[in-house]
C-alpha positions as CSV (number, residue, x, y, z in Angstrom):
1,X,8.0,34.2,-5.4
2,X,8.5,32.9,-2.1
3,X,4.5,31.2,-2.5
4,X,5.6,29.4,-6.3
5,X,9.6,28.3,-4.5
6,X,7.5,26.3,-1.8
7,X,5.1,24.5,-4.0
8,X,7.3,24.0,-6.2
9,X,9.4,22.4,-3.5
10,X,6.5,20.4,-1.8
11,X,5.9,18.9,-4.8
12,X,9.5,18.0,-5.1
13,X,9.5,16.2,-2.2
14,X,6.0,15.0,-2.1
15,X,6.4,13.4,-5.5
16,X,4.9,9.9,-4.5
17,X,1.9,11.2,-3.2
18,X,1.5,14.1,-5.6
19,X,2.4,12.6,-9.0
20,X,-0.7,10.3,-9.4
21,X,-3.0,12.8,-8.5
22,X,-0.8,15.3,-11.5
23,X,-1.0,11.7,-13.6
24,X,-5.1,11.6,-13.4
25,X,-5.5,15.4,-14.1
26,X,-3.6,15.0,-17.3
27,X,-5.2,11.5,-18.3
28,X,-8.4,13.3,-17.7
29,X,-7.9,16.5,-19.6
30,X,-6.2,14.4,-22.7
31,X,-9.0,12.6,-23.5
32,X,-11.8,15.2,-22.6
33,X,-10.0,16.7,-25.6
34,X,-9.3,14.1,-27.6
35,X,-13.3,13.1,-27.4
36,X,-14.6,16.5,-27.3
37,X,-15.8,16.3,-23.8
38,X,-17.8,12.9,-24.7
39,X,-14.9,11.7,-21.9
40,X,-15.9,14.2,-19.1
41,X,-20.0,13.6,-19.5
42,X,-21.8,12.3,-16.7
43,X,-22.9,9.0,-18.0
44,X,-19.1,7.8,-18.8
45,X,-17.9,9.7,-15.6
46,X,-20.4,7.3,-13.7
47,X,-19.9,4.1,-15.4
48,X,-16.0,4.6,-14.8
49,X,-16.7,5.2,-11.2
50,X,-18.9,1.7,-11.2
51,X,-16.9,0.3,-13.1
52,X,-14.0,0.8,-10.9
53,X,-15.4,-0.4,-7.8
54,X,-14.9,-4.0,-7.8
55,X,-11.3,-3.0,-9.2
56,X,-10.4,-0.3,-6.2
57,X,-12.1,-2.3,-3.8
58,X,-9.6,-5.2,-4.2
59,X,-6.4,-2.5,-4.5
60,X,-6.9,-1.6,-1.2
61,X,-6.8,-4.8,0.6
62,X,-3.6,-5.1,-1.4
63,X,-2.1,-2.3,-0.6
64,X,-1.6,-3.8,2.5
65,X,-0.7,-6.8,1.3
66,X,2.7,-5.6,-0.6
67,X,3.0,-2.5,2.1
68,X,3.9,-5.9,4.2
69,X,6.4,-7.2,1.6
70,X,3.9,-9.9,0.1
71,X,1.6,-10.4,-2.5
72,X,-1.8,-12.2,-3.0
73,X,-2.1,-13.4,-6.3
74,X,-5.6,-15.7,-5.8
75,X,-8.1,-12.2,-5.2
76,X,-9.0,-12.4,-8.0
77,X,-10.8,-16.2,-8.9
78,X,-11.7,-16.0,-4.6
79,X,-13.8,-13.3,-5.8
80,X,-15.4,-14.7,-8.8
81,X,-15.9,-17.6,-6.8
82,X,-17.3,-15.9,-3.3
83,X,-19.2,-14.1,-6.0
84,X,-20.6,-17.4,-7.1
85,X,-21.2,-18.6,-3.9
86,X,-23.5,-15.7,-3.4
87,X,-25.2,-16.0,-6.7
88,X,-26.3,-20.4,-5.9
89,X,-26.8,-19.0,-1.8
90,X,-29.8,-16.6,-3.7
91,X,-30.9,-18.6,-6.1
92,X,-31.0,-22.1,-5.3
93,X,-30.8,-21.9,-1.3
94,X,-33.6,-19.3,-0.9
95,X,-31.2,-16.9,1.4
96,X,-32.4,-13.2,2.0
97,X,-29.9,-10.9,0.5
98,X,-29.8,-9.3,4.3
99,X,-27.7,-12.9,4.9
100,X,-26.0,-13.8,2.0
101,X,-23.4,-10.8,2.5
102,X,-22.2,-11.4,5.7
103,X,-22.1,-14.9,5.1
104,X,-20.1,-14.6,2.5
105,X,-17.8,-12.0,3.6
106,X,-16.9,-14.2,6.7
107,X,-15.9,-17.0,4.2
108,X,-13.6,-14.2,2.6
109,X,-11.6,-14.2,5.7
110,X,-11.3,-17.7,6.1
111,X,-10.0,-17.9,2.8
112,X,-7.4,-15.0,3.3
113,X,-6.6,-16.4,6.8
114,X,-5.4,-19.7,4.9
115,X,-3.0,-17.4,2.9
116,X,-1.7,-15.9,5.9
117,X,-1.5,-19.0,7.8
118,X,0.4,-20.7,5.1
119,X,2.8,-17.7,4.7
120,X,3.2,-16.1,8.7
121,X,3.4,-20.4,10.4
122,X,4.7,-22.7,7.7
123,X,6.9,-20.0,6.3
124,X,5.7,-20.2,2.6
125,X,6.3,-17.7,0.3
126,X,3.3,-15.6,-0.4
127,X,3.7,-15.7,-4.2
128,X,3.8,-19.7,-3.9
129,X,1.0,-19.4,-1.5
130,X,-1.4,-17.3,-3.3
131,X,-0.7,-19.1,-6.2
132,X,-1.6,-22.4,-4.8
133,X,-5.1,-20.5,-3.5
134,X,-5.4,-18.9,-6.9
135,X,-5.7,-22.5,-8.8
136,X,-7.6,-23.9,-6.0
137,X,-10.2,-21.1,-6.1
138,X,-10.4,-20.9,-10.4
139,X,-11.1,-24.8,-9.9
140,X,-13.7,-24.4,-7.1
141,X,-15.3,-21.7,-9.5
142,X,-15.6,-23.7,-12.6
143,X,-16.6,-26.4,-10.0
144,X,-19.8,-24.4,-8.6
145,X,-20.3,-23.1,-12.2
146,X,-20.1,-26.5,-14.6
147,X,-23.9,-27.4,-15.0
148,X,-25.2,-24.0,-16.0
149,X,-22.3,-22.0,-17.1
150,X,-24.1,-18.9,-16.0
151,X,-26.0,-18.3,-12.5
152,X,-28.4,-15.7,-13.3
153,X,-29.6,-13.3,-9.8
154,X,-33.4,-12.0,-9.9
155,X,-32.6,-10.8,-7.0
156,X,-33.1,-6.9,-7.2
157,X,-32.4,-6.0,-3.8
158,X,-29.1,-7.7,-4.6
159,X,-28.5,-6.9,-8.5
160,X,-29.0,-2.8,-7.1
161,X,-25.5,-3.2,-5.2
162,X,-24.1,-3.2,-8.6
163,X,-26.2,-1.0,-10.6
164,X,-28.3,0.7,-8.6
165,X,-28.6,4.7,-7.5
166,X,-28.7,6.5,-4.0
167,X,-32.6,7.7,-4.4
168,X,-33.1,11.2,-4.8
169,X,-34.8,13.2,-1.9
170,X,-35.8,15.5,-5.0
171,X,-34.6,17.2,-8.5
172,X,-32.7,20.0,-8.6
173,X,-32.7,21.6,-12.4
174,X,-32.0,18.0,-12.9
175,X,-29.5,17.6,-10.7
176,X,-29.7,14.5,-8.0
177,X,-30.5,16.4,-4.6
178,X,-29.0,13.5,-2.6
179,X,-25.4,13.4,-4.7
180,X,-25.5,17.2,-4.4
181,X,-25.6,16.4,-0.2
182,X,-23.4,14.1,-0.6
183,X,-20.7,16.1,-2.1
184,X,-21.2,18.9,0.4
185,X,-20.7,16.5,3.4
186,X,-17.4,15.1,1.5
187,X,-16.0,18.7,1.0
188,X,-16.6,19.7,5.2
189,X,-15.8,16.2,6.3
190,X,-12.0,16.6,4.3
191,X,-11.8,20.6,5.3
192,X,-12.0,19.6,8.7
193,X,-9.9,16.9,9.2
194,X,-7.4,18.6,7.1
195,X,-7.7,21.9,9.4
196,X,-7.7,19.2,12.3
197,X,-4.4,17.4,11.4
198,X,-2.9,20.9,10.2
199,X,-3.3,22.5,14.2
200,X,-2.5,19.4,15.6
201,X,1.0,19.3,13.9
202,X,1.6,22.8,14.6
203,X,0.0,22.1,18.5
204,X,3.4,19.6,18.7
205,X,5.3,22.2,16.5
206,X,5.8,20.5,13.8
207,X,6.7,21.3,10.5
208,X,3.9,22.9,8.1
209,X,3.2,24.1,4.8
210,X,2.3,27.9,4.7
211,X,-1.2,28.9,5.1
212,X,-1.0,30.1,1.7
213,X,-0.6,26.8,0.2
214,X,-3.1,25.0,2.6
215,X,-5.6,26.9,1.5
216,X,-4.2,26.7,-1.9
217,X,-4.7,22.5,-1.4
218,X,-8.2,23.0,0.6
219,X,-9.6,25.2,-2.2
220,X,-8.1,22.7,-5.2
221,X,-9.4,19.3,-3.8
222,X,-12.7,21.1,-2.8
223,X,-12.9,22.1,-6.3
224,X,-12.5,18.4,-8.1
225,X,-14.4,16.9,-5.3
226,X,-17.6,19.3,-6.3
227,X,-17.1,19.0,-9.7
228,X,-17.6,15.5,-9.9
229,X,-19.9,15.5,-7.8
230,X,-22.3,17.9,-10.1
231,X,-21.0,15.6,-13.0
232,X,-22.8,12.6,-11.5
233,X,-25.6,14.5,-10.1
234,X,-26.7,15.2,-13.6
235,X,-27.2,11.9,-14.7
236,X,-28.6,9.5,-11.9
237,X,-26.3,10.7,-9.0
238,X,-24.1,8.5,-7.0
239,X,-24.3,4.8,-7.5
240,X,-24.2,1.9,-4.7
241,X,-21.1,1.0,-5.7
242,X,-19.1,4.1,-5.0
243,X,-21.0,4.8,-2.4
244,X,-19.3,1.0,-0.5
245,X,-15.9,1.8,-2.3
246,X,-15.8,5.2,-0.7
247,X,-17.1,3.6,2.8
248,X,-14.3,1.2,2.5
249,X,-11.4,4.0,1.7
250,X,-12.7,6.4,4.5
251,X,-12.3,2.9,7.6
252,X,-9.3,1.5,6.0
253,X,-7.8,5.1,6.1
254,X,-9.0,6.0,9.5
255,X,-7.3,2.0,10.0
256,X,-4.2,2.9,8.4
257,X,-3.7,6.4,9.9
258,X,-5.6,6.1,13.0
259,X,-5.3,3.2,14.7
260,X,-1.9,1.5,16.7
261,X,-3.1,-1.8,14.0
262,X,-1.9,0.7,10.9
263,X,0.9,2.0,12.6
264,X,2.0,-1.9,13.3
265,X,1.1,-2.5,9.5
266,X,3.8,0.4,8.4
267,X,6.7,-0.7,11.0
268,X,6.1,-4.7,9.8
269,X,6.7,-2.9,6.4
270,X,9.8,-1.2,6.5
271,X,11.4,-4.0,8.5
272,X,10.2,-7.2,9.8
273,X,13.0,-7.9,11.9
274,X,12.9,-4.7,14.1
275,X,8.9,-4.5,14.2
276,X,9.5,-8.1,16.4
277,X,12.4,-6.8,18.4
278,X,10.4,-3.9,19.5
279,X,7.0,-6.7,20.7
280,X,4.8,-6.2,17.6
281,X,3.5,-9.5,17.1
282,X,4.4,-9.9,13.8
283,X,2.0,-12.9,12.4
284,X,-0.7,-11.6,14.0
285,X,0.0,-8.7,11.7
286,X,0.2,-11.0,9.1
287,X,-3.1,-13.4,9.4
288,X,-5.1,-10.1,10.0
289,X,-3.9,-8.7,6.5
290,X,-4.1,-11.4,4.2
291,X,-8.0,-12.3,6.2
292,X,-8.5,-8.6,5.0
293,X,-7.8,-8.9,1.8
294,X,-10.1,-12.2,1.4
295,X,-12.9,-9.8,3.1
296,X,-12.5,-7.6,0.3
297,X,-11.6,-10.1,-2.4
298,X,-15.5,-11.4,-1.3
299,X,-17.2,-7.9,-1.1
300,X,-15.3,-7.5,-5.2
301,X,-16.7,-10.6,-6.1
302,X,-20.3,-9.2,-4.5
303,X,-20.2,-5.8,-6.1
304,X,-18.9,-7.4,-9.7
305,X,-21.6,-10.3,-9.7
306,X,-23.9,-7.7,-8.7
307,X,-23.2,-5.8,-11.5
308,X,-23.3,-8.3,-14.3
309,X,-26.5,-9.4,-12.6
310,X,-25.2,-12.7,-13.1
311,X,-21.9,-15.5,-11.9
312,X,-19.9,-17.0,-14.8
313,X,-17.3,-19.2,-14.6
314,X,-14.6,-16.7,-15.9
315,X,-15.2,-14.4,-13.1
316,X,-12.2,-12.9,-11.5
317,X,-10.1,-13.5,-14.8
318,X,-6.9,-10.8,-14.2
319,X,-8.7,-8.9,-11.1
320,X,-5.5,-9.7,-9.0
321,X,-3.4,-8.3,-11.6
322,X,-5.6,-5.1,-12.3
323,X,-5.2,-4.4,-7.8
324,X,-1.4,-4.9,-8.3
325,X,-1.5,-2.6,-11.1
326,X,-3.6,0.1,-8.7
327,X,-1.7,-0.2,-5.8
328,X,1.8,0.4,-7.7
329,X,0.5,3.5,-10.0
330,X,-1.3,4.7,-6.4
331,X,2.1,4.9,-5.0
332,X,2.9,1.6,-3.0
333,X,6.5,1.0,-2.9
334,X,8.0,-2.7,-3.7
335,X,10.3,-2.9,-1.0
336,X,7.5,-2.4,1.7
337,X,6.7,0.9,4.2
338,X,4.6,2.8,2.0
339,X,1.6,3.3,0.5
340,X,-1.7,4.9,1.3
341,X,-5.3,3.2,0.4
342,X,-6.5,7.0,-0.9
343,X,-3.5,6.4,-3.3
344,X,-4.6,3.3,-4.5
345,X,-8.5,4.0,-5.2
346,X,-6.5,6.9,-7.1
347,X,-4.1,4.2,-8.7
348,X,-7.6,2.5,-9.8
349,X,-9.6,5.7,-11.7
350,X,-6.2,5.9,-13.2
351,X,-6.3,2.5,-15.0
352,X,-10.3,2.3,-15.2
353,X,-9.4,6.3,-17.1
354,X,-6.8,4.7,-19.3
355,X,-9.6,2.0,-20.7
356,X,-12.3,4.3,-20.7
357,X,-10.8,7.0,-22.3
358,X,-9.1,4.5,-25.2
359,X,-12.6,2.4,-25.6
360,X,-14.0,6.1,-26.6
361,X,-11.2,6.7,-28.9
362,X,-11.6,3.1,-30.7
363,X,-8.2,2.1,-29.5
364,X,-7.9,-1.9,-30.1
365,X,-7.8,-4.3,-27.4
366,X,-3.8,-5.3,-27.7
367,X,-2.7,-1.7,-28.0
368,X,-4.8,-0.6,-24.6
369,X,-2.7,-4.1,-22.9
370,X,0.4,-2.8,-24.3
371,X,-0.3,1.0,-23.1
372,X,-1.3,-0.5,-19.1
373,X,1.5,-2.1,-19.1
374,X,3.7,0.3,-19.9
375,X,1.8,2.8,-16.9
376,X,2.9,-0.5,-14.7
377,X,6.3,-0.1,-15.6
378,X,6.7,3.5,-15.7
379,X,4.7,4.1,-11.9
380,X,7.5,0.6,-10.6
381,X,10.5,2.1,-12.8
382,X,9.1,5.9,-10.7
383,X,9.0,4.0,-7.6
384,X,12.6,2.2,-7.7
385,X,14.1,6.2,-9.0
386,X,12.4,7.7,-5.6
387,X,13.4,5.1,-3.4
388,X,17.5,6.0,-4.8
389,X,17.3,9.4,-4.4
390,X,15.9,9.0,-0.9
391,X,18.7,6.7,0.1
């Protein structure tokens, strides 16, 4: 009985963190039943994760922006514009892929820093500053694509970023061996870091969950990762988009949880005045977060352009709203100081799962927008109510 009591109180206390995982599980289960298992097919899950890639990358950056109590509306068309510049460099400039990608990422940082300067140094509200950036990038995208409308990319290496899969070492009973190994490595790393974190807490005499609850959590997450790996390995294996998405999450998760910079970001989000008085350079943190957002917008543009194998005049439309929605659904707080990058990825997958499931069921696009809007509203209401309870 104590086991169930502890589990119940754990979910209640950490409802913000666990709520989105429960929501994702319910959504996937519901759509699997309604589509007779088609939703959980190897092809659909692979396509779903690939379609999530560019939004998830943006959502990671947007989470940090919202954590420090700001917003960035320019990232959608910034991504579209950076993708178009990448296409021009590859097709008209003859620049090789290995130079094009770093050039675009650096341009992204510069674009993000422009917003950071307007917000931190001049004091313009981030909503207005990024709205100006959104209009500028929208115009710039139209300008560079107005002659042809669409810039087709023939470069195989670049297109593989959005459409390629990691090479298979061998085929084991119709499963991609490379992807199976990667899944095992991810599970092993997850268990190692969780055990290490628990051991450190025990050493410092912090409160931890019981051994049984901890073991259940490890088994539950490991089984889910193993199941998804098995599904994907049955199709073409993990795509390069998913690998890039995982790399971004790992880097930013480490940055936000294990570094001084990460602690400073959350300190600024919780209380900017107190952070300033304690010696944290709030301006520098703002520059870093917006510069990082710009770089991730550029990476998102690369992923989207590579997926389409072309740059178009409409690229980036509503990307910023998808990223904001994913961040809020993933548990970030509008009050600042709360939110995890891992949550934003789950939020992006939740929104992509809704779209994918509704498409399979033949739900009209008008209803899809209304349902997604309802989910976003529910996430923000949930945030406000949980904050009131804590307050």
